[in-house]
Phi, psi and omega in degrees: 000132181281145176264139179248130178272136178223090185296155177270148178239130178281137176250123184233154176242133181252129180221190181297328182276357180122195181258134181233136176289126180255341179169183178230141173224163178282154180299321181293324177295318178299315179298319177299318180295318181293318179293320178296323180289333181269359183293180184297000000 
């Protein structure tokens, strides 16, 4: 069985106090969200 790499992407929020890590998601999940947001 082949292994598939799915790197993690850091999600951060930038505010007056600086940048804070809010979570991690997989790259494929991020792409699905971006494509869905750009849909019709």
